[in-house]
C-alpha angles and dihedrals in degrees: 000000000000119000088246092054092047088054096056102123098193118094111248113209121214109279134202095290091051092049092046088049089049095049092048090050092048092048090062092063103022109041113104091003127125119230107237098179133014121191123191105195094189139013103245150009117193085340136004119296114241108275095233094047097116094041093052098044100043109093093009123130120231106232099177146340130226148154135238112188107310095341127098120220129209110187119202138194089248094074091254129111122206106223116199133187119195093211113193102325108009125130139157118244116206115211097343117203092230139006118265128207088238097057097109100170126029125190119195119192131211088246089060106258122135123206121192125197104218120194117159094176095042097217093127126095141216124205138172113221131180100253092224091051099048094109088055097048104118096242089054102032095082099037123121126229123305113262092230095043130090091256094076109082138144088253092054093048093047091055094041092050097041112131094357114143095188117107113273090236092058093046093053090056090055105104088208091065100039121003118232108005113138133190099273095053097042092053091050097043091050089051093052092046091049094236124147105238088218097058115114110258092233090054095057108110124234090242088058090047089052087057092043101058097057090040088058092048094045098052093047096046089047090051093048091050088050092051095251137291108299107208108163111309108019123105134156120257091262089057094249117131122238114239105198086112088076088065099053109136098189109353109109092356103114113163095013124122123262118217088242090066094258128115123243114247132198122216132167120243122178090348091306130107118248124195121197143141111248089201102062102020106078 
């Protein structure tokens, strides 16, 4: 990681690649397994746990795992899906060597694995949602398309951004336009696409949007392959740290040179830091 990135003093929560990495790690030990024992070591995180959480999950078989935006999904054969959000500092620990006081939910499988949801700051959440009603669940109902799915196209963005005067950076962070994009990856994608983050969404050309869609996909896919961007608290379920942060081209690099000959700048948009190169992002 660059010195500038290491000096970032704001906490960065797990973003889409970190959640995707988490889901893939959990799938290796959870998919197809029956939950022999479920322990809820507290009654809430950001909000109360479902009152029947332990009852529904104990004895259930995990049929599949998935992700929607920054939420992880654990589908079961009881028609219920465990929906988790990692909040600011949450992570799942697979077969931890010893219990931790911040292990708030523990799932034990018939095959002998233990999975502990660890969340020191307790900004995460756990919900049970009927699997066939997930699309209508309030946090999901108004979300835009997945950035790695077929629904995100230049045509879609052109329509969604038409007439919008707000900055393209802020619009991409709006979950109603694109689900799951966070600050790191929007900064990096806009840089790769050569788009000024301050430009009004409705003023971004179709040609620029044609560059932006693959840039969004590329930066997310590269981060997933690298195991995420570890800044402060995040680690994969196996305990390894993601290293995509070593590839940041603008994020956290204020004052550093850009390959184009410009210098990376930091500004604040909507209360969030934005890093960009004013020379090559137009």
